[in-house]
C-alpha positions in Angstrom: 91.3 -28.2 -35.4 94.4 -28.7 -37.6 92.9 -31.9 -39.0 89.7 -30.1 -40.0 91.7 -27.3 -41.6 93.7 -29.9 -43.7 90.5 -31.6 -44.8 89.0 -28.2 -45.8 92.0 -27.3 -47.9 91.9 -30.6 -49.7 88.2 -30.3 -50.4 88.7 -26.8 -51.8 91.1 -28.3 -54.3 88.7 -31.0 -55.3 85.9 -28.4 -55.7 87.7 -27.3 -58.7 86.8 -30.7 -60.5 84.0 -29.8 -62.7 82.6 -31.4 -65.9 83.3 -29.1 -68.7 82.3 -29.8 -72.3 85.1 -30.4 -74.8 86.4 -27.5 -76.7 84.9 -28.8 -80.1 81.3 -28.6 -78.8 79.4 -25.8 -80.3 77.9 -23.3 -77.9 74.3 -22.5 -78.3 73.7 -19.0 -79.3 70.4 -17.6 -78.2 68.8 -14.8 -80.0 66.8 -12.2 -78.2 63.1 -13.0 -78.2 63.6 -16.8 -78.1 60.8 -18.6 -76.2 61.5 -21.0 -73.3 60.2 -24.0 -75.4 62.7 -23.2 -78.2 65.4 -22.9 -75.6 64.7 -26.3 -74.2 64.8 -27.9 -77.6 68.1 -26.1 -78.4 69.6 -27.2 -75.1 68.4 -30.8 -75.8 70.0 -30.9 -79.2 73.1 -29.3 -77.7 73.4 -32.1 -75.2 73.0 -34.7 -77.9 75.8 -33.1 -79.9 77.8 -32.9 -76.7 77.2 -36.7 -76.1 78.4 -37.5 -79.5 81.5 -35.3 -79.3 82.5 -36.4 -75.8 84.7 -39.4 -75.1 82.7 -42.1 -73.2 85.8 -43.5 -71.4 86.6 -40.0 -70.1 83.0 -39.6 -68.9 83.3 -42.9 -67.1 86.5 -41.6 -65.3 84.6 -38.4 -64.5 81.7 -40.5 -63.1 84.1 -42.5 -60.9 85.9 -39.3 -59.7 82.5 -37.6 -58.8 81.5 -40.7 -56.9 84.8 -40.7 -55.0 84.4 -36.9 -54.3 80.9 -37.5 -52.9 82.1 -40.3 -50.6 85.0 -38.1 -49.4 82.7 -35.1 -48.9 80.2 -37.1 -46.9 83.0 -38.5 -44.7 84.3 -34.9 -44.1 80.8 -33.7 -43.2 80.4 -36.6 -40.8 83.8 -35.8 -39.2 82.9 -32.1 -38.9 79.6 -32.9 -37.2 81.3 -35.2 -34.8 83.8 -32.3 -34.0 80.9 -29.9 -33.9 82.4 -27.7 -36.6 79.8 -25.3 -38.1 79.9 -22.4 -40.4 81.2 -21.7 -43.8 83.4 -24.8 -44.2 80.5 -27.2 -43.5 78.2 -25.4 -45.9 81.0 -25.4 -48.5 81.3 -29.2 -48.4 77.6 -29.5 -48.7 77.7 -27.3 -51.8 80.5 -29.4 -53.2 78.4 -32.6 -52.8 75.4 -30.9 -54.5 77.6 -29.8 -57.4 78.9 -33.4 -57.8 75.3 -34.6 -57.9 74.6 -32.2 -60.7 77.7 -33.5 -62.5 76.4 -37.1 -62.1 73.0 -36.2 -63.5 74.6 -34.6 -66.5 76.7 -37.7 -67.1 73.6 -39.9 -66.7 71.8 -37.8 -69.4 74.8 -38.1 -71.7 74.9 -41.9 -71.2 71.2 -42.2 -72.0 71.8 -40.1 -75.2 74.6 -42.5 -76.2 72.4 -45.6 -75.5 69.5 -44.3 -77.6 71.9 -43.5 -80.4 73.3 -47.0 -80.2 69.8 -48.5 -80.4 68.9 -46.5 -83.4 72.2 -47.5 -85.1 71.5 -51.2 -84.3 67.9 -51.0 -85.7 69.1 -49.4 -88.8 71.7 -52.1 -89.3 69.1 -54.8 -88.6 66.7 -53.3 -91.2 69.5 -53.2 -93.8 70.3 -56.9 -93.0 66.7 -57.9 -93.3 66.4 -56.1 -96.6 69.5 -57.9 -97.9 68.1 -61.2 -96.6 64.8 -60.7 -98.4 66.6 -59.8 -101.6 68.7 -63.0 -101.2 65.5 -65.1 -100.7 63.9 -63.6 -103.8 67.0 -64.4 -105.8 67.1 -68.0 -104.5 63.4 -68.5 -105.3 63.9 -67.2 -108.8 67.0 -69.4 -109.2 65.0 -72.5 -107.9 62.1 -71.6 -110.3 64.5 -71.4 -113.2 66.1 -74.7 -112.2 62.7 -76.4 -112.1 61.9 -75.1 -115.5 65.2 -76.3 -116.9 64.6 -79.7 -115.4 61.1 -79.9 -116.8 62.4 -79.0 -120.2 65.1 -81.6 -119.9 62.7 -84.3 -118.8 60.1 -83.5 -121.4 59.1 -86.5 -123.5 57.1 -86.3 -126.6 54.5 -88.8 -127.7 56.8 -90.4 -130.2 59.2 -91.5 -127.4 56.4 -93.7 -125.9 56.1 -95.7 -129.1 58.3 -98.8 -129.2 59.8 -98.6 -132.7 61.7 -101.3 -134.5 65.5 -101.2 -134.3 67.5 -99.2 -136.8 69.1 -102.2 -138.4 65.7 -103.9 -138.8 64.3 -100.6 -140.2 66.9 -100.3 -142.9 66.5 -104.0 -143.7 62.7 -104.2 -144.0 61.5 -100.6 -144.9 61.0 -99.7 -148.6 63.4 -97.2 -150.2 60.8 -94.4 -150.5 60.5 -94.5 -146.7 63.9 -95.2 -145.4 65.8 -92.7 -147.8 69.1 -94.0 -146.6 71.2 -91.2 -148.0 69.1 -88.5 -146.2 68.6 -90.3 -142.9 72.0 -91.8 -142.5 73.5 -88.6 -141.1 70.4 -86.8 -139.9 68.9 -88.3 -136.7 65.7 -86.1 -137.0 65.0 -87.4 -140.5 65.7 -90.9 -139.4 63.2 -90.6 -136.6 60.6 -89.2 -139.0 61.2 -92.1 -141.4 60.9 -94.7 -138.6 57.6 -93.1 -137.5 56.3 -93.3 -141.0 57.3 -96.9 -141.3 55.6 -97.6 -137.9 52.4 -96.0 -139.2 52.5 -98.2 -142.3 52.9 -101.3 -140.2 50.1 -100.4 -137.9 47.7 -99.9 -140.8 48.7 -103.3 -142.1 48.1 -104.9 -138.7 44.7 -103.1 -138.4 43.6 -104.7 -141.6 44.7 -108.1 -140.4 42.8 -107.5 -137.1 39.6 -106.7 -139.0 39.9 -109.9 -141.0 40.5 -111.9 -137.8 37.4 -110.4 -136.2 35.4 -111.3 -139.2 36.7 -114.9 -139.0 36.0 -115.0 -135.3 32.4 -114.0 -135.8 31.9 -116.8 -138.3 33.5 -119.4 -135.9 31.4 -118.1 -133.0 28.2 -118.5 -135.1 29.2 -122.1 -135.8 29.9 -122.7 -132.0 26.5 -121.3 -131.1 24.7 -123.6 -133.5 26.6 -126.6 -132.1 25.8 -125.6 -128.6 22.1 -125.4 -129.5 22.4 -128.9 -130.8 24.1 -130.2 -127.7 21.4 -128.5 -125.5 18.7 -130.5 -127.3 20.9 -133.6 -126.9 21.0 -133.4 -123.0 17.4 -134.5 -122.4 17.8 -137.5 -124.7 21.0 -138.6 -122.8 19.2 -138.2 -119.5 16.4 -140.4 -120.6 18.9 -143.0 -121.8 20.8 -142.9 -118.5 17.5 -143.3 -116.5 16.6 -146.3 -118.6 20.0 -147.9 -117.8 19.6 -147.5 -114.0 18.3 -151.1 -113.3 21.3 -152.4 -115.3 23.7 -150.3 -113.1 22.2 -151.7 -109.9 22.4 -155.2 -111.2 26.1 -154.9 -112.2 26.9 -152.8 -109.1 28.2 -150.0 -111.1 26.5 -146.8 -109.7 27.5 -144.4 -112.4 24.6 -142.1 -111.7 25.4 -141.9 -108.0 29.1 -141.1 -108.8 28.0 -138.4 -111.3 25.7 -136.8 -108.7 28.5 -136.8 -106.2 30.9 -135.2 -108.7 28.3 -132.5 -109.4 27.8 -131.9 -105.7 31.6 -131.7 -105.2 31.6 -128.5 -107.3 30.0 -126.7 -104.4 32.5 -127.9 -101.8 35.0 -125.3 -100.4 38.5 -125.8 -101.8 40.1 -127.6 -98.9 37.2 -130.2 -98.7 37.3 -130.5 -102.5 41.0 -131.3 -102.4 40.3 -133.9 -99.6 37.4 -135.4 -101.6 39.4 -135.6 -104.8 42.5 -137.2 -103.2 40.5 -139.6 -101.1 38.5 -140.7 -104.1 41.7 -141.2 -106.1 43.3 -143.2 -103.3 40.1 -145.3 -103.0 40.2 -146.3 -106.7 43.9 -147.0 -106.8 44.7 -148.6 -103.4 41.9 -149.1 -100.9 38.6 -150.9 -101.8 37.5 -150.8 -98.1 37.5 -147.0 -98.1 34.2 -145.2 -98.9 34.1 -141.5 -99.8 30.8 -139.5 -99.9 29.6 -136.0 -99.6 26.9 -135.1 -97.0 24.9 -132.0 -96.5 22.4 -129.6 -98.2 23.4 -128.8 -101.7 20.8 -126.0 -102.1 22.2 -124.4 -98.9 25.7 -124.7 -100.3 24.6 -123.0 -103.5 23.2 -120.0 -101.6 26.0 -120.0 -99.1 27.4 -116.4 -99.1 31.1 -116.4 -98.3 31.1 -112.7 -97.8 28.6 -113.0 -95.0 31.0 -115.2 -93.2 33.6 -112.5 -92.7 32.8 -110.7 -89.5 32.0 -107.0 -90.2 33.4 -104.1 -88.3 31.1 -102.0 -86.1 31.1 -99.2 -88.7 29.9 -101.5 -91.4 27.3 -103.0 -89.1 26.0 -99.5 -88.3 25.8 -98.6 -92.1 23.9 -101.8 -92.8 21.6 -101.1 -89.9 20.9 -97.6 -91.2 20.1 -99.0 -94.7 17.9 -101.6 -93.1 16.0 -98.9 -91.3 15.5 -97.0 -94.5 14.1 -100.1 -96.2 11.9 -101.1 -93.4 11.2 -98.5 -90.7 9.1 -101.0 -88.6 12.0 -103.4 -88.1 13.9 -102.9 -84.9 17.6 -102.6 -85.0 19.5 -105.4 -83.2 21.0 -104.8 -79.9 24.8 -104.7 -79.5 24.7 -108.1 -77.7 22.6 -109.7 -80.4 25.0 -108.5 -83.2 28.0 -109.7 -81.2 26.4 -113.1 -80.8 25.7 -113.3 -84.5 29.3 -112.4 -85.3 30.5 -115.2 -82.9 28.2 -117.7 -84.7 29.6 -116.6 -88.1 33.2 -117.2 -86.8 32.4 -120.9 -86.0 29.9 -121.5 -88.7 30.4 -124.7 -90.8 30.0 -125.0 -94.5 26.6 -126.8 -95.4 28.5 -129.6 -97.2 30.9 -132.1 -95.5 33.1 -135.0 -96.7 32.5 -138.4 -95.1 35.2 -141.1 -95.0 34.2 -144.6 -94.0 37.2 -146.7 -93.2 36.1 -150.4 -93.1 38.0 -153.3 -91.5 37.8 -157.0 -92.3 36.0 -157.7 -89.0 33.1 -155.4 -90.0 34.2 -152.4 -87.9 33.8 -149.0 -89.4 35.6 -145.7 -88.5 33.2 -143.0 -89.6 34.9 -139.6 -90.1 33.0 -136.4 -91.1 35.2 -133.4 -92.2 33.8 -129.9 -91.9 35.2 -126.6 -93.0 35.1 -123.3 -91.1 35.4 -120.5 -93.6 36.1 -117.7 -91.1 38.9 -119.6 -89.4 40.1 -121.5 -92.6 40.5 -124.8 -90.8 39.1 -128.3 -91.2 37.5 -130.1 -88.2 36.7 -133.8 -87.8 33.7 -135.5 -86.3 34.4 -139.1 -85.2 32.2 -142.1 -84.8 33.3 -145.8 -84.3 30.9 -148.6 -85.3 32.4 -151.9 -84.0 31.8 -155.2 -85.8 29.2 -157.7 -84.6 31.8 -160.1 -83.3 34.0 -157.5 -81.6 33.8 -157.5 -77.8 33.4 -153.9 -76.4 31.9 -154.5 -73.0 35.0 -153.5 -71.1 34.7 -151.5 -67.9 38.3 -150.2 -67.8 38.3 -149.4 -71.5 34.9 -147.8 -71.9 36.3 -144.5 -73.2 38.7 -146.1 -75.8 36.2 -145.6 -78.6 35.0 -142.1 -77.5 35.4 -139.3 -80.1 37.5 -137.4 -77.7 40.3 -140.0 -77.4 40.1 -142.5 -80.3 42.2 -140.4 -82.6 44.3 -138.6 -80.0 48.0 -138.3 -81.1 47.5 -140.1 -84.4 50.6 -138.0 -85.2 52.9 -136.9 -82.3 51.5 -134.2 -80.1 48.4 -133.8 -82.2 45.5 -133.8 -79.7 43.0 -131.8 -81.7 42.0 -129.5 -78.9 43.6 -126.4 -80.3 43.4 -124.7 -83.7 46.4 -125.3 -85.9 46.0 -121.9 -87.6 47.9 -119.3 -85.4 45.8 -116.5 -86.9 42.7 -117.9 -85.2 43.7 -116.9 -81.7 43.6 -113.2 -82.7 40.3 -113.7 -84.5 38.7 -115.3 -81.5 40.2 -112.7 -79.1 38.8 -110.0 -81.3 35.3 -111.0 -80.4 36.0 -112.2 -76.9 35.4 -115.8 -77.6 38.1 -117.3 -75.5 40.1 -120.4 -76.4 39.1 -122.6 -79.3 38.9 -125.6 -77.1 35.5 -124.4 -75.8 33.9 -125.0 -79.2 35.5 -128.4 -80.0 32.3 -130.3 -79.0 30.3 -128.0 -81.3 32.4 -127.9 -84.5 34.7 -131.0 -84.1 38.4 -131.4 -83.5 40.9 -129.6 -85.9 43.5 -132.3 -86.1 46.7 -131.4 -87.9 46.4 -134.4 -90.2 42.9 -133.2 -91.2 44.5 -130.0 -92.5 47.1 -131.9 -94.4 44.4 -134.1 -96.1 42.7 -130.9 -97.2 45.9 -129.4 -98.6 46.4 -126.9 -95.8 49.7 -126.4 -94.0 50.3 -123.7 -91.4 53.4 -122.4 -89.7 54.2 -123.5 -86.2 52.8 -121.3 -83.4 56.4 -120.4 -82.3 57.5 -119.4 -85.8 54.3 -117.5 -86.8 54.1 -113.7 -86.4 50.8 -111.9 -85.4 51.1 -109.8 -88.6 51.4 -112.8 -90.9 48.2 -113.3 -93.0 47.8 -117.0 -92.4 44.0 -117.0 -92.8 44.4 -116.7 -96.6 46.5 -119.8 -97.1 45.5 -121.7 -100.2 45.2 -125.5 -100.2 47.7 -127.5 -102.2 46.9 -130.8 -103.8 50.5 -132.0 -103.3 50.3 -131.8 -99.5 47.1 -133.9 -99.5 48.6 -136.5 -101.8 51.7 -136.7 -99.6 49.8 -137.5 -96.4 46.8 -139.4 -97.7 48.1 -142.9 -97.8 50.0 -143.0 -94.5 47.1 -141.2 -92.7 44.5 -143.7 -93.9 46.8 -146.5 -92.8 47.3 -144.9 -89.4 43.5 -144.5 -89.0 42.8 -148.1 -89.8 45.6 -149.3 -87.6 44.4 -147.1 -84.7 40.9 -148.6 -85.1 42.2 -152.1 -85.1 44.5 -151.4 -82.2 41.7 -149.9 -80.1 39.3 -152.8 -80.8 42.1 -155.3 -80.0 42.9 -153.5 -76.8 39.2 -153.5 -75.8 39.1 -157.3 -76.2 42.3 -157.7 -74.1 40.9 -155.4 -71.4 37.7 -157.4 -71.3 39.7 -160.6 -70.7 42.0 -159.1 -68.2 39.1 -157.8 -66.1 38.0 -161.5 -65.7 41.6 -162.5 -64.7 42.4 -164.1 -68.0 45.6 -163.2 -69.9 44.6 -163.7 -73.6 47.7 -165.2 -75.3 47.1 -167.4 -78.3 48.8 -168.5 -81.5 52.5 -168.8 -82.1 53.4 -166.4 -79.2 52.4 -169.2 -76.7 55.6 -171.0 -77.6 57.5 -168.1 -76.0 56.2 -169.1 -72.6 56.5 -172.2 -70.4 53.5 -174.5 -70.3 53.0 -174.2 -66.5 52.6 -170.7 -65.0 51.8 -170.7 -61.3 51.3 -166.9 -60.7 47.8 -165.6 -61.4 46.3 -162.3 -62.3 43.8 -161.6 -59.5 42.9 -157.9 -60.2 42.9 -155.5 -63.2 41.5 -152.0 -62.8 41.7 -148.5 -64.2 43.5 -145.8 -62.2 44.3 -142.2 -62.9 47.4 -140.3 -63.7 47.3 -138.7 -60.2 47.4 -142.1 -58.6 50.7 -142.9 -60.5 52.2 -139.4 -60.0 52.3 -139.9 -56.2 54.4 -143.1 -56.5 58.1 -142.3 -55.5 59.5 -144.5 -58.2 57.4 -142.9 -61.0 58.7 -139.3 -60.7 61.8 -140.0 -63.0 59.6 -141.5 -65.7 57.2 -138.5 -65.5 60.0 -136.0 -65.7 61.6 -137.7 -68.7 58.3 -137.8 -70.6 57.7 -141.6 -70.6 54.4 -141.0 -68.7 52.0 -138.4 -70.0 48.8 -137.1 -68.6 46.7 -138.4 -71.5 48.0 -141.9 -71.2 45.8 -144.8 -70.1 46.9 -146.1 -66.7 45.9 -149.5 -65.3 46.9 -151.4 -62.1 47.4 -155.2 -62.2 47.8 -157.4 -59.1 49.6 -160.7 -59.4 49.7 -163.3 -56.6 51.4 -166.5 -55.8 51.0 -167.8 -52.4 51.6 -165.0 -49.9 53.6 -163.0 -52.4 51.9 -160.2 -54.3 53.1 -158.1 -57.3 51.5 -154.8 -58.1 52.1 -153.5 -61.6 51.1 -150.1 -62.8 50.8 -150.3 -66.6 51.1 -147.2 -68.7 49.4 -147.6 -72.1 50.0 -144.8 -74.6 47.2 -143.4 -76.7 49.3 -144.5 -79.7 49.4 -148.2 -78.6 50.9 -150.5 -79.9 53.3 -148.1 -81.7 54.3 -147.0 -78.3 55.0 -150.0 -76.1 53.2 -150.3 -72.8 55.4 -149.4 -69.7 55.3 -151.6 -66.6 56.3 -150.3 -63.1 56.3 -153.1 -60.5 56.5 -153.5 -56.8 56.6 -156.8 -54.8 55.1 -157.2 -51.4 56.7 -160.3 -49.8 57.8 -160.0 -46.2 59.1 -156.5 -47.3 58.1 -154.0 -49.9 60.5 -154.3 -52.9 60.7 -151.9 -55.9 63.1 -151.3 -58.7 64.8 -148.6 -56.6 65.4 -151.0 -53.7 65.8 -154.4 -55.4 68.0 -154.9 -58.4 66.1 -158.1 -59.3 62.8 -156.2 -59.6 64.6 -153.7 -61.9 65.8 -156.6 -64.0 62.2 -157.9 -64.2 61.0 -154.5 -65.5 63.8 -154.5 -68.1 62.8 -158.0 -69.2 59.2 -156.8 -69.8 59.8 -153.3 -71.0 62.9 -153.5 -73.1 62.9 -157.0 -74.6 59.4 -156.9 -76.0 60.5 -157.5 -79.6 60.6 -161.2 -78.8 56.9 -161.2 -78.1 55.9 -159.9 -81.5 55.3 -162.9 -83.6 53.5 -162.8 -87.0 50.4 -160.6 -86.4 50.5 -160.5 -82.6 51.6 -156.9 -82.5 48.2 -155.7 -81.4 48.3 -158.3 -78.5 51.5 -156.8 -77.1 49.9 -155.8 -73.8 48.7 -159.4 -73.0 52.1 -160.8 -74.1 54.0 -158.5 -71.8 51.7 -159.3 -68.9 52.1 -163.0 -69.6 55.9 -162.5 -69.4 55.5 -160.6 -66.2 53.7 -163.6 -64.7 56.6 -165.9 -65.8 59.2 -163.5 -64.4 57.3 -163.3 -61.1 57.5 -167.1 -60.8 61.2 -167.1 -61.6 61.8 -164.4 -59.0 60.0 -166.3 -56.3 61.4 -169.6 -57.1 65.0 -168.3 -57.1 64.4 -166.5 -53.9 63.4 -169.8 -52.3 67.1 -170.8 -52.2 67.5 -168.3 -49.4 67.2 -169.8 -46.0 64.8 -167.1 -44.8 62.3 -167.8 -47.7 59.1 -169.6 -47.0 58.7 -173.2 -48.1 55.3 -172.4 -49.7 56.9 -171.5 -53.0 58.0 -174.8 -54.6 60.4 -174.9 -57.6 58.4 -175.6 -60.7 60.8 -174.2 -63.4 63.9 -175.7 -64.9 66.6 -173.2 -63.8 70.2 -174.5 -64.2 71.7 -171.5 -62.5 69.8 -169.4 -60.1 72.1 -166.4 -60.2 75.1 -165.2 -62.1 77.7 -162.5 -62.0 78.6 -159.9 -59.4 75.0 -158.5 -59.5 73.6 -162.0 -58.9 71.2 -161.5 -61.9 68.2 -163.9 -62.1 67.4 -166.1 -65.1 64.4 -164.3 -66.5 65.1 -165.3 -70.2 63.2 -168.3 -71.3 64.6 -170.6 -74.1 61.6 -172.4 -75.6 63.7 -175.0 -77.5 65.3 -176.3 -74.2 62.4 -175.3 -71.9 64.9 -173.7 -69.4 65.5 -170.3 -68.0 68.9 -168.5 -68.2 70.4 -165.1 -67.7 70.8 -162.5 -70.4 
């Protein structure tokens, strides 16, 4: 009970904690007869004034004290209930808690009054700031406007500033005294400008008079020119009749002036690249090559009406507009389907010009290389059609070389890596892909092969595919006469040399198929009189047949053997020994020397990889071929190399006879002073015609 009494005494002391208004708050005086509504308003304003007058920090302390009082009172009430204390003390604690709750409610109202007052003050400050900001923006706008007006005034130029006046020194030198007024204008820039403008006006009046006189003179001269043109027009029919009368004389003297003139008139309708080719080829023919013939083939009337604009593939939008206009002109005509329009566009891309330039390169044996040059406007490239007409005495009935004169291979790699199966213009791949046409190689049979040298002859030169950028506008390259003149002579020589080389190779292949090695002329002195080994077989094989050979992989990897090379297999025999040689003939034969790969079957299989003497034999044939080129035998290099291979095969077998294990069927027929020499025991493959003996190199 003593504990409860102590708690009661303490709580009585705390009951005295009450929130009282500060002394400076005015008390509300009520007048008799005041309504309840007026009373509420008066109390509301009184609390607002009290909230402004009270210290917020002190109210926070009162709030904390009230909360602490409520917690303590609740603990006391709980303790009294546990001790079952009832009566006045318990009720007193409850009353204290209620009073503290009333105090908290009043503090809460005062806090809300302060918060609302702070919001109102903040809004007022924001409005003042916004007003000041608007005033600042207005002032800045006015300042910017004034600055623009000042700049406009400073940049103002009058009409007289656009007139290019003569210099001041020249003005004082040439102008008359009544205009220049030197005393007045010397120190006054304004008067100086007025005087210079006046002098400019006088000069222009003088020039206008001269212009009028010149126009009058021009009219007189034009009248004279028209009269002379009328006279020349009447002269043309007379000259035509005279030329027609001289046609029999031209035919008799073999001077076809009329034909040349007609060709020149037709050349006016050629596209620029073909015109450059025709002009340069004609100039080269007259100056250097009488066996070259240059003509123009095609429909002249079609060339005159050839619409270049129609060649440019139109966009879909343009095609739709044209279709709408066509429907308006003819309502009965049906509009083309999308597939038909796309097919027409594809045909426009690969359409050739109606005129073409024809070069006929003649050889002394009567063979002719017939080249037809076409121009594709949409792709801006020149293509070539090839036809070979052998001479009457030229042998072309070769089985292994039946495709040597085909248009697909006869001009392959006339220049290095120029196969003519891809377009040289890098922009064409984007143009073809735009219409889904695939690779250009699909259309080579239709339009011809776009060799790089054909572009050079037409004055066209494109960037390399690696250097070119998709954005570069390569389709608008203009032909240059200097490029055509640079490559014309060497290209014609290469074409004639290629034709002669192919025809000579055909004759050699025809003989080799019959087992005859055609070696004639001075080159026969390079070989001994008696050769025992014989060529028993000569046939054509494929690149795949060679690629599977173990000793050919190195040559393929190093680029000595290419897929487009001609591959032959020769079989040489002497007794029971057999030599198999795979001969690689480049498309640029004889500029690129044929390559021989040999293997010998004699008791064992021997190749250059397993037998050093077979390797020496290959070196003798492949490396020392210069000795076989005598006078004009360069085109017969294949036969000469094969003849040397026969001789080396004899030497190989006869020197191997010295071995005890060798068969006696190989007698010694050659004069060989020394069968082997050096640590490598090299064989005497080198033949000395003057002594008719064989020795080592």
